[in-house]
VEXLOZA-318084 format. One record per residue (C-alpha): residue number from 1; residue in one letter; x, y, z. Coordinates in nm, 4 decimals, decimal comma. Layout:
<site><i>NUM</i><aa>a</aa><east>X</east><north>Y</north><up>Z</up></site>
...
END
This chain:
<site><i>1</i><aa>v</aa><east>0,0000</east><north>0,0000</north><up>0,0000</up></site>
<site><i>2</i><aa>l</aa><east>0,1310</east><north>0,3413</north><up>-0,0975</up></site>
<site><i>3</i><aa>e</aa><east>-0,0513</east><north>0,6582</north><up>0,0103</up></site>
<site><i>4</i><aa>f</aa><east>0,0376</east><north>1,0137</north><up>-0,0858</up></site>
<site><i>5</i><aa>n</aa><east>-0,1349</east><north>1,3030</north><up>0,0893</up></site>
<site><i>6</i><aa>s</aa><east>-0,0458</east><north>1,6665</north><up>0,0240</up></site>
<site><i>7</i><aa>y</aa><east>-0,2254</east><north>1,8017</north><up>0,3306</up></site>
<site><i>8</i><aa>s</aa><east>0,0824</east><north>1,7682</north><up>0,5522</up></site>
<site><i>9</i><aa>f</aa><east>0,2996</east><north>1,9627</north><up>0,3043</up></site>
<site><i>10</i><aa>k</aa><east>0,3244</east><north>2,3415</north><up>0,3240</up></site>
<site><i>11</i><aa>k</aa><east>0,4251</east><north>2,3747</north><up>-0,0433</up></site>
<site><i>12</i><aa>l</aa><east>0,2577</east><north>2,1712</north><up>-0,3162</up></site>
<site><i>13</i><aa>l</aa><east>0,5668</east><north>2,1815</north><up>-0,5397</up></site>
<site><i>14</i><aa>v</aa><east>0,7606</east><north>2,0078</north><up>-0,2621</up></site>
<site><i>15</i><aa>f</aa><east>0,4861</east><north>1,7452</north><up>-0,2411</up></site>
<site><i>16</i><aa>d</aa><east>0,4949</east><north>1,6905</north><up>-0,6201</up></site>
<site><i>17</i><aa>k</aa><east>0,8738</east><north>1,6497</north><up>-0,6132</up></site>
<site><i>18</i><aa>f</aa><east>0,8441</east><north>1,4079</north><up>-0,3209</up></site>
<site><i>19</i><aa>v</aa><east>0,5882</east><north>1,1955</north><up>-0,5097</up></site>
<site><i>20</i><aa>c</aa><east>0,8036</east><north>1,1866</north><up>-0,8244</up></site>
<site><i>21</i><aa>d</aa><east>1,1138</east><north>1,0932</north><up>-0,6220</up></site>
<site><i>22</i><aa>v</aa><east>0,9327</east><north>0,8101</north><up>-0,4417</up></site>
<site><i>23</i><aa>l</aa><east>0,7893</east><north>0,6730</north><up>-0,7679</up></site>
<site><i>24</i><aa>r</aa><east>1,1265</east><north>0,6955</north><up>-0,9403</up></site>
<site><i>25</i><aa>h</aa><east>1,3266</east><north>0,5281</north><up>-0,6597</up></site>
<site><i>26</i><aa>r</aa><east>1,0802</east><north>0,2707</north><up>-0,5255</up></site>
<site><i>27</i><aa>d</aa><east>1,1687</east><north>-0,0932</north><up>-0,5865</up></site>
<site><i>28</i><aa>h</aa><east>0,9607</east><north>-0,1810</north><up>-0,8946</up></site>
<site><i>29</i><aa>s</aa><east>0,9803</east><north>-0,5524</north><up>-0,8210</up></site>
<site><i>30</i><aa>a</aa><east>0,7889</east><north>-0,5105</north><up>-0,4923</up></site>
<site><i>31</i><aa>k</aa><east>0,4171</east><north>-0,5830</north><up>-0,5362</up></site>
<site><i>32</i><aa>l</aa><east>0,1878</east><north>-0,2849</north><up>-0,4924</up></site>
<site><i>33</i><aa>e</aa><east>-0,1805</east><north>-0,3614</north><up>-0,4363</up></site>
<site><i>34</i><aa>r</aa><east>-0,3179</east><north>-0,0157</north><up>-0,3595</up></site>
<site><i>35</i><aa>l</aa><east>-0,2112</east><north>0,3371</north><up>-0,4534</up></site>
<site><i>36</i><aa>t</aa><east>-0,3834</east><north>0,6422</north><up>-0,3060</up></site>
<site><i>37</i><aa>f</aa><east>-0,3082</east><north>0,9973</north><up>-0,4181</up></site>
<site><i>38</i><aa>n</aa><east>-0,4721</east><north>1,2947</north><up>-0,2426</up></site>
<site><i>39</i><aa>r</aa><east>-0,3730</east><north>1,6437</north><up>-0,3531</up></site>
<site><i>40</i><aa>s</aa><east>-0,5059</east><north>1,9887</north><up>-0,2733</up></site>
<site><i>41</i><aa>g</aa><east>-0,4723</east><north>2,2880</north><up>-0,5048</up></site>
<site><i>42</i><aa>s</aa><east>-0,4516</east><north>2,2772</north><up>-0,8816</up></site>
<site><i>43</i><aa>c</aa><east>-0,2775</east><north>1,9598</north><up>-0,9986</up></site>
<site><i>44</i><aa>s</aa><east>-0,0678</east><north>1,9482</north><up>-1,3160</up></site>
<site><i>45</i><aa>a</aa><east>-0,1127</east><north>1,6855</north><up>-1,5868</up></site>
<site><i>46</i><aa>k</aa><east>0,2526</east><north>1,5882</north><up>-1,5397</up></site>
<site><i>47</i><aa>i</aa><east>0,2134</east><north>1,4705</north><up>-1,1796</up></site>
<site><i>48</i><aa>l</aa><east>-0,1205</east><north>1,3012</north><up>-1,2566</up></site>
<site><i>49</i><aa>n</aa><east>0,0326</east><north>1,1154</north><up>-1,5517</up></site>
<site><i>50</i><aa>s</aa><east>0,3243</east><north>1,0055</north><up>-1,3331</up></site>
<site><i>51</i><aa>v</aa><east>0,0915</east><north>0,8589</north><up>-1,0703</up></site>
<site><i>52</i><aa>f</aa><east>-0,1335</east><north>0,6823</north><up>-1,3235</up></site>
<site><i>53</i><aa>d</aa><east>0,1586</east><north>0,5522</north><up>-1,5337</up></site>
<site><i>54</i><aa>y</aa><east>0,3212</east><north>0,4138</north><up>-1,2214</up></site>
<site><i>55</i><aa>a</aa><east>0,0014</east><north>0,2479</north><up>-1,0976</up></site>
<site><i>56</i><aa>f</aa><east>-0,0762</east><north>0,0811</north><up>-1,4292</up></site>
<site><i>57</i><aa>s</aa><east>0,2822</east><north>-0,0236</north><up>-1,5016</up></site>
<site><i>58</i><aa>l</aa><east>0,2984</east><north>-0,2103</north><up>-1,1675</up></site>
<site><i>59</i><aa>g</aa><east>-0,0408</east><north>-0,3765</north><up>-1,1985</up></site>
<site><i>60</i><aa>v</aa><east>-0,2059</east><north>-0,2003</north><up>-0,9036</up></site>
<site><i>61</i><aa>e</aa><east>-0,5392</east><north>-0,3551</north><up>-0,8012</up></site>
<site><i>62</i><aa>q</aa><east>-0,6845</east><north>-0,0457</north><up>-0,6306</up></site>
<site><i>63</i><aa>l</aa><east>-0,6294</east><north>0,3119</north><up>-0,7442</up></site>
<site><i>64</i><aa>s</aa><east>-0,7813</east><north>0,6049</north><up>-0,5584</up></site>
<site><i>65</i><aa>v</aa><east>-0,7185</east><north>0,9656</north><up>-0,6630</up></site>
<site><i>66</i><aa>n</aa><east>-0,8712</east><north>1,2683</north><up>-0,4928</up></site>
<site><i>67</i><aa>l</aa><east>-0,7971</east><north>1,6161</north><up>-0,6274</up></site>
<site><i>68</i><aa>q</aa><east>-0,9156</east><north>1,9651</north><up>-0,5652</up></site>
<site><i>69</i><aa>q</aa><east>-0,8824</east><north>2,0304</north><up>-0,9396</up></site>
<site><i>70</i><aa>s</aa><east>-0,6701</east><north>1,9548</north><up>-1,2442</up></site>
<site><i>71</i><aa>r</aa><east>-0,5303</east><north>2,2360</north><up>-1,4551</up></site>
<site><i>72</i><aa>n</aa><east>-0,6400</east><north>2,0763</north><up>-1,7831</up></site>
<site><i>73</i><aa>k</aa><east>-0,9744</east><north>1,9512</north><up>-1,6370</up></site>
<site><i>74</i><aa>t</aa><east>-0,9220</east><north>1,5892</north><up>-1,7478</up></site>
<site><i>75</i><aa>w</aa><east>-0,8015</east><north>1,2649</north><up>-1,6008</up></site>
<site><i>76</i><aa>p</aa><east>-0,4964</east><north>1,1222</north><up>-1,7847</up></site>
<site><i>77</i><aa>v</aa><east>-0,5618</east><north>0,9667</north><up>-2,1245</up></site>
<site><i>78</i><aa>f</aa><east>-0,4144</east><north>0,6281</north><up>-2,2175</up></site>
<site><i>79</i><aa>p</aa><east>-0,3796</east><north>0,4535</north><up>-2,5537</up></site>
<site><i>80</i><aa>v</aa><east>-0,6769</east><north>0,2418</north><up>-2,6567</up></site>
<site><i>81</i><aa>i</aa><east>-0,4428</east><north>-0,0578</north><up>-2,6932</up></site>
<site><i>82</i><aa>a</aa><east>-0,3414</east><north>-0,0394</north><up>-2,3266</up></site>
<site><i>83</i><aa>s</aa><east>-0,4766</east><north>-0,3048</north><up>-2,0932</up></site>
<site><i>84</i><aa>f</aa><east>-0,5339</east><north>-0,2565</north><up>-1,7217</up></site>
<site><i>85</i><aa>e</aa><east>-0,6292</east><north>-0,6138</north><up>-1,6353</up></site>
<site><i>86</i><aa>s</aa><east>-0,5091</east><north>-0,6024</north><up>-1,2743</up></site>
<site><i>87</i><aa>l</aa><east>-0,7197</east><north>-0,3004</north><up>-1,1707</up></site>
<site><i>88</i><aa>k</aa><east>-1,0204</east><north>-0,4054</north><up>-0,9619</up></site>
<site><i>89</i><aa>s</aa><east>-1,1157</east><north>-0,0787</north><up>-0,7932</up></site>
<site><i>90</i><aa>l</aa><east>-1,0999</east><north>0,2755</north><up>-0,9322</up></site>
<site><i>91</i><aa>t</aa><east>-1,1936</east><north>0,5898</north><up>-0,7392</up></site>
<site><i>92</i><aa>l</aa><east>-1,1653</east><north>0,9272</north><up>-0,9122</up></site>
<site><i>93</i><aa>e</aa><east>-1,2779</east><north>1,2235</north><up>-0,7044</up></site>
<site><i>94</i><aa>s</aa><east>-1,2389</east><north>1,5910</north><up>-0,7787</up></site>
<site><i>95</i><aa>q</aa><east>-1,3859</east><north>1,9084</north><up>-0,6339</up></site>
<site><i>96</i><aa>s</aa><east>-1,4340</east><north>2,0443</north><up>-0,9885</up></site>
<site><i>97</i><aa>h</aa><east>-1,5743</east><north>1,8720</north><up>-1,2979</up></site>
<site><i>98</i><aa>m</aa><east>-1,3196</east><north>1,6711</north><up>-1,4975</up></site>
<site><i>99</i><aa>i</aa><east>-1,3453</east><north>1,4737</north><up>-1,8215</up></site>
<site><i>100</i><aa>c</aa><east>-1,3269</east><north>1,0999</north><up>-1,7598</up></site>
<site><i>101</i><aa>p</aa><east>-1,1702</east><north>0,9398</north><up>-2,0710</up></site>
<site><i>102</i><aa>y</aa><east>-1,1968</east><north>0,5857</north><up>-1,9264</up></site>
<site><i>103</i><aa>l</aa><east>-1,5643</east><north>0,5588</north><up>-2,0074</up></site>
<site><i>104</i><aa>g</aa><east>-1,6985</east><north>0,4320</north><up>-2,3375</up></site>
<site><i>105</i><aa>p</aa><east>-1,4877</east><north>0,2313</north><up>-2,5868</up></site>
<site><i>106</i><aa>i</aa><east>-1,1615</east><north>0,2440</north><up>-2,3859</up></site>
<site><i>107</i><aa>s</aa><east>-1,3352</east><north>0,0835</north><up>-2,0874</up></site>
<site><i>108</i><aa>r</aa><east>-1,2916</east><north>-0,2570</north><up>-2,2519</up></site>
<site><i>109</i><aa>s</aa><east>-0,9303</east><north>-0,2393</north><up>-2,1329</up></site>
<site><i>110</i><aa>f</aa><east>-1,0469</east><north>-0,2638</north><up>-1,7699</up></site>
<site><i>111</i><aa>k</aa><east>-1,1410</east><north>-0,6322</north><up>-1,7762</up></site>
<site><i>112</i><aa>s</aa><east>-1,1228</east><north>-0,6958</north><up>-1,3990</up></site>
<site><i>113</i><aa>l</aa><east>-1,2711</east><north>-0,3726</north><up>-1,2638</up></site>
<site><i>114</i><aa>t</aa><east>-1,5427</east><north>-0,4553</north><up>-1,0105</up></site>
<site><i>115</i><aa>t</aa><east>-1,5763</east><north>-0,1238</north><up>-0,8249</up></site>
<site><i>116</i><aa>m</aa><east>-1,5891</east><north>0,2312</north><up>-0,9620</up></site>
<site><i>117</i><aa>h</aa><east>-1,6518</east><north>0,5578</north><up>-0,7801</up></site>
<site><i>118</i><aa>l</aa><east>-1,6693</east><north>0,8822</north><up>-0,9788</up></site>
<site><i>119</i><aa>q</aa><east>-1,7167</east><north>1,2271</north><up>-0,8319</up></site>
<site><i>120</i><aa>h</aa><east>-1,7608</east><north>1,5376</north><up>-1,0512</up></site>
<site><i>121</i><aa>a</aa><east>-1,6948</east><north>1,3363</north><up>-1,3685</up></site>
<site><i>122</i><aa>l</aa><east>-1,7837</east><north>1,4801</north><up>-1,7083</up></site>
<site><i>123</i><aa>i</aa><east>-1,9279</east><north>1,1873</north><up>-1,9034</up></site>
<site><i>124</i><aa>k</aa><east>-1,9091</east><north>1,2128</north><up>-2,2834</up></site>
<site><i>125</i><aa>d</aa><east>-2,0566</east><north>0,8737</north><up>-2,3750</up></site>
<site><i>126</i><aa>p</aa><east>-2,4295</east><north>0,7915</north><up>-2,3333</up></site>
<site><i>127</i><aa>d</aa><east>-2,3470</east><north>0,4240</north><up>-2,2554</up></site>
<site><i>128</i><aa>p</aa><east>-2,0224</east><north>0,4623</north><up>-2,0598</up></site>
<site><i>129</i><aa>f</aa><east>-2,0253</east><north>0,1462</north><up>-1,8450</up></site>
<site><i>130</i><aa>s</aa><east>-2,1120</east><north>-0,1341</north><up>-2,0876</up></site>
<site><i>131</i><aa>g</aa><east>-1,7421</east><north>-0,2071</north><up>-2,1467</up></site>
<site><i>132</i><aa>f</aa><east>-1,6786</east><north>-0,3086</north><up>-1,7847</up></site>
<site><i>133</i><aa>p</aa><east>-1,7753</east><north>-0,6786</north><up>-1,7879</up></site>
<site><i>134</i><aa>m</aa><east>-1,7030</east><north>-0,7401</north><up>-1,4170</up></site>
<site><i>135</i><aa>l</aa><east>-1,8465</east><north>-0,4159</north><up>-1,2724</up></site>
<site><i>136</i><aa>e</aa><east>-2,0418</east><north>-0,4926</north><up>-0,9531</up></site>
<site><i>137</i><aa>s</aa><east>-2,0447</east><north>-0,1608</north><up>-0,7683</up></site>
<site><i>138</i><aa>l</aa><east>-2,0845</east><north>0,1861</north><up>-0,9210</up></site>
<site><i>139</i><aa>t</aa><east>-2,1079</east><north>0,5206</north><up>-0,7419</up></site>
<site><i>140</i><aa>l</aa><east>-2,1741</east><north>0,8435</north><up>-0,9326</up></site>
<site><i>141</i><aa>e</aa><east>-2,1654</east><north>1,1703</north><up>-0,7358</up></site>
<site><i>142</i><aa>d</aa><east>-2,2341</east><north>1,5082</north><up>-0,8966</up></site>
<site><i>143</i><aa>c</aa><east>-2,1537</east><north>1,3756</north><up>-1,2452</up></site>
<site><i>144</i><aa>h</aa><east>-2,2499</east><north>1,5596</north><up>-1,5645</up></site>
<site><i>145</i><aa>l</aa><east>-2,3516</east><north>1,4132</north><up>-1,9025</up></site>
<site><i>146</i><aa>c</aa><east>-2,1764</east><north>1,6278</north><up>-2,1670</up></site>
<site><i>147</i><aa>m</aa><east>-2,3813</east><north>1,5700</north><up>-2,4795</up></site>
<site><i>148</i><aa>e</aa><east>-2,6203</east><north>1,8224</north><up>-2,6291</up></site>
<site><i>149</i><aa>s</aa><east>-2,8379</east><north>1,5756</north><up>-2,8219</up></site>
<site><i>150</i><aa>e</aa><east>-2,8484</east><north>1,2936</north><up>-2,5652</up></site>
<site><i>151</i><aa>k</aa><east>-2,9957</east><north>1,3376</north><up>-2,2172</up></site>
<site><i>152</i><aa>t</aa><east>-3,0302</east><north>0,9676</north><up>-2,1230</up></site>
<site><i>153</i><aa>l</aa><east>-2,7539</east><north>0,7977</north><up>-1,9282</up></site>
<site><i>154</i><aa>r</aa><east>-2,7451</east><north>0,4254</north><up>-2,0006</up></site>
<site><i>155</i><aa>i</aa><east>-2,5954</east><north>0,1969</north><up>-1,7391</up></site>
<site><i>156</i><aa>h</aa><east>-2,5581</east><north>-0,1505</north><up>-1,8893</up></site>
<site><i>157</i><aa>a</aa><east>-2,3592</east><north>-0,3736</north><up>-1,6581</up></site>
<site><i>158</i><aa>l</aa><east>-2,4547</east><north>-0,7394</north><up>-1,6316</up></site>
<site><i>159</i><aa>r</aa><east>-2,2986</east><north>-0,7986</north><up>-1,2878</up></site>
<site><i>160</i><aa>l</aa><east>-2,3942</east><north>-0,4671</north><up>-1,1270</up></site>
<site><i>161</i><aa>t</aa><east>-2,5473</east><north>-0,5256</north><up>-0,7823</up></site>
<site><i>162</i><aa>d</aa><east>-2,4681</east><north>-0,1966</north><up>-0,6069</up></site>
<site><i>163</i><aa>l</aa><east>-2,5557</east><north>0,1357</north><up>-0,7694</up></site>
<site><i>164</i><aa>t</aa><east>-2,5426</east><north>0,4723</north><up>-0,5940</up></site>
<site><i>165</i><aa>i</aa><east>-2,6336</east><north>0,7886</north><up>-0,7814</up></site>
<site><i>166</i><aa>s</aa><east>-2,6223</east><north>1,1348</north><up>-0,6309</up></site>
<site><i>167</i><aa>s</aa><east>-2,6917</east><north>1,4523</north><up>-0,8300</up></site>
<site><i>168</i><aa>l</aa><east>-2,6568</east><north>1,3749</north><up>-1,1994</up></site>
<site><i>169</i><aa>w</aa><east>-2,6532</east><north>1,6895</north><up>-1,4127</up></site>
<site><i>170</i><aa>n</aa><east>-2,7836</east><north>1,7399</north><up>-1,7688</up></site>
<site><i>171</i><aa>i</aa><east>-2,9605</east><north>1,4022</north><up>-1,7554</up></site>
<site><i>172</i><aa>s</aa><east>-3,3323</east><north>1,3664</north><up>-1,8057</up></site>
<site><i>173</i><aa>c</aa><east>-3,3425</east><north>0,9894</north><up>-1,7742</up></site>
<site><i>174</i><aa>c</aa><east>-3,1250</east><north>0,7060</north><up>-1,6438</up></site>
<site><i>175</i><aa>e</aa><east>-3,1709</east><north>0,3646</north><up>-1,8032</up></site>
<site><i>176</i><aa>v</aa><east>-3,0324</east><north>0,0741</north><up>-1,5975</up></site>
<site><i>177</i><aa>t</aa><east>-3,0096</east><north>-0,2788</north><up>-1,7380</up></site>
END
């Protein structure tokens, strides 16, 4: 388990340097099951990419990221050919709305994901969860559907047994199957 928390740092640049140094010098052969990254202030894409790259390259099973905001207002983007088969739990929380590129067609890369928690996610696909074949638990808090012509959020997940929805924006209907 590796947890990073900026709240005990007086300067965020010092925290970012600390995180990069730990990721660069940590023994990559040691198994890492869970990575947690909590950061206040405005987070750069560079530090976010470093954390996500590290987590996925080591086959982390649980990734939890909590931000105040990201400067480019998006979670890191990964190639469609990438595969994140080890990831079972993904929590992405932000205090401001951020684009979530993991939903839709790329979600097929997350073959083992059973638990997802999204807070303030901007969803750009009307059927964003159908590509998660093992998804059992889904929490959506203050999420926003970003499509002018489509106001229905479709949640198609065959194994889904736990669904929590709180304040969905720009959605007139939610279809669950």
